[in-house]
C-alpha positions as CSV (number, residue, x, y, z in Angstrom):
1,M,-21.6,-58.6,-28.3
2,N,-24.5,-56.5,-27.2
3,T,-25.8,-56.4,-23.7
4,D,-28.2,-54.1,-21.8
5,T,-26.2,-54.2,-18.6
6,P,-22.6,-53.0,-18.5
7,P,-20.0,-55.3,-17.0
8,D,-19.2,-55.0,-13.3
9,N,-15.9,-53.1,-14.0
10,A,-17.6,-50.5,-16.1
11,T,-18.3,-47.1,-14.6
12,R,-20.4,-44.3,-15.9
13,S,-19.2,-40.8,-15.2
14,D,-21.3,-37.7,-14.9
15,T,-18.2,-35.5,-15.4
16,K,-16.2,-34.9,-18.5
17,C,-12.9,-33.1,-19.0
18,G,-10.8,-32.4,-22.0
19,V,-8.4,-30.0,-23.8
20,V,-9.3,-27.8,-26.8
21,A,-6.4,-26.1,-28.6
22,V,-7.4,-22.9,-30.2
23,L,-5.3,-22.2,-33.3
24,G,-5.3,-19.7,-36.1
25,A,-3.4,-17.0,-37.9
26,P,-2.6,-13.8,-35.9
27,N,-5.6,-11.7,-35.1
28,A,-8.2,-14.2,-36.1
29,G,-10.2,-13.6,-32.8
30,K,-9.0,-16.5,-30.8
31,S,-8.7,-14.7,-27.4
32,T,-12.1,-13.1,-27.9
33,L,-13.6,-16.5,-28.5
34,V,-12.0,-18.0,-25.5
35,N,-13.4,-15.2,-23.3
36,Q,-16.9,-15.9,-24.8
37,L,-16.6,-19.6,-24.1
38,V,-15.4,-19.1,-20.5
39,G,-18.0,-16.4,-19.9
40,Q,-15.6,-13.8,-18.6
41,K,-12.2,-12.3,-19.6
42,V,-9.2,-14.6,-19.3
43,A,-7.2,-13.6,-22.3
44,I,-6.2,-10.2,-23.6
45,T,-7.6,-8.9,-26.9
46,S,-6.3,-6.3,-29.3
47,A,-6.7,-5.0,-32.8
48,K,-3.0,-5.6,-33.2
49,A,-2.0,-9.1,-34.4
50,Q,0.3,-11.4,-32.3
51,T,-0.8,-10.0,-29.0
52,T,-1.1,-13.5,-27.3
53,R,2.4,-14.6,-26.2
54,A,1.9,-17.4,-23.7
55,R,-0.4,-20.4,-23.8
56,M,-3.0,-18.8,-21.5
57,L,-5.6,-21.3,-20.5
58,G,-9.3,-20.5,-20.2
59,I,-11.5,-23.0,-18.3
60,A,-15.1,-23.3,-19.6
61,L,-17.9,-25.2,-18.0
62,H,-20.9,-26.8,-19.7
63,E,-23.8,-28.7,-18.3
64,S,-26.2,-30.8,-20.4
65,E,-28.6,-33.6,-19.3
66,G,-26.9,-34.1,-16.0
67,V,-23.4,-34.3,-17.4
68,N,-21.0,-31.6,-16.3
69,T,-18.1,-30.9,-18.6
70,Q,-14.9,-28.9,-18.0
71,M,-13.1,-27.7,-21.2
72,I,-9.5,-26.5,-20.9
73,L,-9.0,-24.0,-23.6
74,V,-5.4,-23.5,-24.7
75,D,-5.4,-20.1,-26.2
76,T,-2.3,-20.3,-28.4
77,P,-0.3,-17.5,-30.0
78,G,-1.1,-17.0,-33.7
79,I,0.9,-19.1,-36.0
80,F,3.1,-17.0,-38.3
81,A,6.5,-17.1,-40.0
82,P,9.0,-16.7,-37.1
83,R,12.0,-14.5,-37.5
84,R,13.2,-13.4,-34.0
85,R,13.8,-15.6,-31.0
86,L,10.6,-14.2,-29.5
87,D,8.7,-15.2,-32.7
88,R,10.1,-18.7,-32.6
89,A,9.1,-19.2,-28.9
90,M,5.6,-18.0,-29.6
91,V,5.1,-20.4,-32.6
92,S,6.6,-23.3,-30.6
93,A,4.1,-22.5,-27.8
94,A,1.2,-22.6,-30.2
95,W,2.1,-26.1,-31.5
96,E,2.8,-27.4,-28.0
97,G,-0.7,-26.2,-27.1
98,A,-2.2,-28.6,-29.8
99,E,-0.3,-31.6,-28.5
100,A,-2.5,-34.1,-26.6
101,A,-5.6,-32.0,-27.2
102,D,-9.0,-33.8,-27.5
103,A,-10.0,-31.3,-30.2
104,V,-8.2,-28.7,-32.3
105,L,-10.2,-25.6,-33.2
106,L,-9.0,-23.6,-36.2
107,M,-10.3,-20.1,-36.2
108,V,-10.3,-18.1,-39.4
109,D,-11.1,-14.4,-40.1
110,P,-13.0,-14.5,-43.5
111,I,-12.3,-10.8,-44.1
112,K,-8.5,-10.7,-43.4
113,Q,-7.7,-14.3,-44.3
114,R,-3.9,-14.0,-44.1
115,R,-3.6,-16.9,-46.5
116,H,0.2,-16.8,-46.5
117,E,0.0,-17.8,-42.8
118,L,-3.1,-19.9,-43.1
119,E,-1.9,-22.3,-45.9
120,P,1.1,-23.7,-44.0
121,L,-1.2,-24.1,-41.0
122,L,-3.7,-26.1,-43.0
123,E,-1.0,-28.4,-44.4
124,T,0.2,-29.2,-40.9
125,L,-3.3,-29.7,-39.5
126,A,-4.2,-32.1,-42.4
127,E,-1.6,-34.6,-41.0
128,R,-2.6,-34.3,-37.3
129,P,-4.7,-37.0,-35.6
130,E,-6.9,-34.8,-33.3
131,R,-10.5,-34.1,-34.0
132,K,-10.6,-30.8,-35.9
133,I,-13.3,-28.1,-35.9
134,L,-13.3,-25.2,-38.3
135,V,-14.7,-21.9,-36.9
136,I,-15.3,-19.0,-39.3
137,N,-15.4,-15.8,-37.4
138,K,-17.1,-12.4,-37.9
139,V,-20.5,-13.6,-39.2
140,D,-21.7,-10.2,-38.1
141,K,-19.5,-8.4,-40.6
142,A,-18.6,-10.8,-43.5
143,V,-20.6,-11.3,-46.7
144,K,-22.4,-14.7,-46.6
145,E,-21.6,-16.2,-50.1
146,P,-17.8,-15.6,-50.0
147,M,-17.8,-16.9,-46.4
148,L,-19.5,-20.2,-47.5
149,A,-17.1,-20.5,-50.4
150,L,-14.1,-20.1,-48.0
151,A,-15.5,-22.8,-45.7
152,Q,-15.8,-25.1,-48.7
153,D,-12.3,-24.4,-49.8
154,L,-10.8,-25.0,-46.4
155,G,-12.9,-28.1,-45.9
156,A,-11.4,-29.6,-49.1
157,K,-7.9,-29.2,-47.6
158,V,-8.4,-30.5,-44.1
159,N,-10.8,-33.2,-43.0
160,F,-12.7,-31.0,-40.4
161,D,-15.2,-32.9,-38.3
162,E,-17.5,-29.9,-38.1
163,I,-17.7,-26.3,-39.3
164,Y,-19.2,-23.4,-37.4
165,F,-19.9,-19.8,-38.2
166,V,-19.7,-17.5,-35.2
167,S,-19.1,-13.9,-34.1
168,A,-16.6,-14.0,-31.2
169,L,-17.4,-10.4,-30.6
170,T,-21.2,-10.6,-30.3
171,G,-21.4,-14.3,-29.2
172,D,-23.5,-15.3,-32.2
173,G,-23.1,-19.1,-32.8
174,V,-20.9,-19.6,-29.7
175,P,-23.4,-21.6,-27.6
176,E,-23.8,-24.1,-30.5
177,L,-20.0,-24.4,-30.8
178,K,-19.7,-24.8,-27.0
179,D,-22.3,-27.7,-27.1
180,A,-20.2,-29.4,-29.9
181,L,-16.9,-29.0,-28.0
182,A,-18.4,-30.4,-24.8
183,A,-19.7,-33.5,-26.7
184,L,-16.1,-34.2,-27.9
185,M,-14.6,-34.2,-24.4
186,P,-13.9,-37.6,-22.8
187,E,-15.4,-38.8,-19.5
188,G,-13.2,-38.1,-16.5
189,P,-12.7,-36.0,-13.4
190,W,-12.2,-32.3,-13.6
191,H,-8.7,-31.0,-13.5
192,Y,-9.5,-27.6,-11.9
193,P,-11.9,-26.4,-9.2
194,E,-15.3,-25.2,-10.4
195,D,-14.6,-21.5,-9.6
196,Q,-11.2,-21.4,-11.5
197,V,-11.4,-19.8,-14.9
198,S,-7.7,-19.7,-15.9
199,D,-4.4,-21.2,-14.9
200,A,-2.6,-17.9,-15.2
201,S,-1.3,-16.5,-11.9
202,E,-2.8,-13.2,-10.8
203,R,0.7,-11.8,-11.2
204,L,0.8,-12.8,-14.9
205,L,-2.8,-11.8,-15.5
206,A,-2.0,-8.3,-14.2
207,T,0.9,-7.8,-16.6
208,E,-1.3,-9.0,-19.5
209,I,-4.0,-6.5,-18.7
210,T,-1.5,-3.7,-18.6
211,R,0.0,-4.9,-21.9
212,E,-3.5,-4.9,-23.4
213,Q,-4.0,-1.2,-22.4
214,L,-0.6,-0.4,-24.0
215,Y,-1.9,-1.8,-27.3
216,Q,-5.3,-0.3,-27.1
217,Q,-4.2,3.2,-26.2
218,L,-1.0,3.5,-28.3
219,H,-2.4,1.6,-31.4
220,E,0.2,1.8,-34.2
221,E,2.5,4.2,-32.3
222,L,4.1,1.4,-30.3
223,P,5.6,-1.7,-32.2
224,Y,5.7,-5.2,-30.8
225,D,9.1,-4.8,-29.2
226,S,7.6,-4.0,-25.8
227,A,6.8,-6.0,-22.7
228,V,5.4,-5.6,-19.3
229,R,7.4,-7.2,-16.5
230,P,6.1,-7.9,-13.0
231,E,8.2,-6.3,-10.2
232,K,6.0,-6.6,-7.1
233,Y,2.6,-8.2,-6.3
234,E,1.8,-7.8,-2.6
235,Q,-1.4,-8.2,-0.6
236,R,-1.8,-5.3,1.9
237,K,-3.3,-5.7,5.3
238,D,-6.3,-3.5,4.4
239,G,-7.4,-6.1,1.8
240,S,-6.1,-4.2,-1.2
241,V,-3.2,-5.3,-3.5
242,E,-0.1,-3.4,-4.5
243,I,1.2,-4.1,-8.0
244,R,4.4,-2.6,-9.5
245,Q,5.2,-3.2,-13.1
246,Q,7.9,-2.3,-15.6
247,I,7.1,-1.3,-19.2
248,V,10.1,-2.4,-21.2
249,I,10.7,-0.8,-24.6
250,A,13.5,-1.2,-27.1
251,R,14.4,2.4,-28.0
252,D,14.7,5.8,-26.3
253,S,12.6,7.3,-29.0
254,Q,9.6,5.2,-27.8
255,K,9.7,6.6,-24.2
256,P,7.9,9.9,-25.0
257,I,5.2,7.9,-26.8
258,V,4.5,5.7,-23.7
259,L,4.8,8.6,-21.2
260,G,2.8,11.2,-23.2
261,K,2.8,14.9,-22.6
262,G,3.4,15.6,-18.9
263,G,3.1,11.8,-18.2
264,Q,-0.6,11.8,-19.2
265,R,-0.5,8.7,-21.4
266,I,1.1,6.4,-18.9
267,K,-1.3,7.7,-16.3
268,A,-4.2,6.9,-18.6
269,I,-2.8,3.4,-19.3
270,G,-2.4,2.8,-15.5
271,E,-5.8,4.0,-14.6
272,A,-7.6,1.8,-17.2
273,A,-5.5,-1.2,-16.2
274,R,-6.1,-0.6,-12.5
275,K,-9.9,-0.3,-13.0
276,E,-10.0,-3.6,-14.9
277,L,-7.8,-5.3,-12.5
278,S,-10.0,-4.2,-9.6
279,E,-13.0,-5.8,-11.3
280,V,-11.2,-9.0,-12.2
281,L,-9.5,-9.5,-8.8
282,G,-12.5,-8.2,-6.8
283,Q,-10.4,-6.0,-4.6
284,K,-8.9,-2.5,-4.6
285,V,-5.7,-2.3,-6.6
286,H,-2.8,0.2,-6.3
287,L,-0.9,0.0,-9.6
288,F,2.5,1.7,-10.2
289,L,4.1,1.7,-13.7
290,H,7.5,2.9,-14.8
291,V,9.2,2.7,-18.2
292,K,12.6,1.1,-18.9
293,V,14.6,1.2,-22.2
294,D,16.3,-2.1,-23.0
295,E,17.1,-2.7,-26.6
296,R,18.0,-6.3,-26.0
297,W,15.0,-7.3,-23.8
298,A,13.8,-9.8,-26.4
299,D,17.0,-11.8,-25.9
300,D,16.7,-11.9,-22.1
301,K,15.9,-15.4,-20.8
302,E,14.4,-13.9,-17.6
303,V,11.9,-11.9,-19.5
304,F,10.8,-14.9,-21.5
305,E,10.2,-16.9,-18.4
306,E,8.2,-14.0,-16.8
307,I,5.8,-13.9,-19.8
308,G,5.3,-17.7,-19.9
309,L,7.5,-18.6,-22.9
310,E,10.3,-21.1,-23.1
311,W,13.8,-20.0,-23.8
312,G,15.9,-21.5,-26.6
313,K,13.0,-22.2,-29.0
């Protein structure tokens, strides 16, 4: 039945709120895209794959025609074939991030497609009920014809509602994607305050920023078996914050790599992390780092909980 006037119990909302799960093979650019959608940094990025470990949330806002939308972006770890307990926990976190989402966004790097990891992901996505959006990244670097052929190939395997071509790095195509995501969100009240951009505690965010500097400054010298553990996060009376962190590595041979000659490398890591933390937190930061060797840290339940992963996955 059609009627121009809604029934008495119907309400029209000028706010929308929903969840978008951001999935993809490792190093597809998911964290960079989340940062673009939010408008500021909420997730660490690195040239190394598998840097996202916990389901860090970014919270993006969108306004159009008087409707204000809050999008909760679940920035999941890259899906890959798990071997260690840490790997299994990361993959489990990724799929949990997709549960109850209003939309699932699959991000693909057309240059390094990582088909061995992408194909199983496509098979699972094809069976899932959520609205699915395919995002092809790196339009600023990829060749157009192979990129279009890739989109056609992937679209034949999964019933994507829409396909977008973006550059997460430069922001090309991101506003159009954000418009589309906002349109998929259901009506309802916001889950977070307007000025909140992430659900990560400042303590966890601080460890993530230091870990990002580890990857950026050590590149291939330091493997994945490293972590940054929070030891102290204390507001001082003068308005500054004191942060003490432990860099955990698996082997004694890695310690000189992290420390550098005369301690110069760890000093540089600390300086870069401190500067970024000061900008993110909006206050002066005193950051103290030290290195601990623990070859079994990846089997430590306490470490898992500190970096936001569930034990026993």
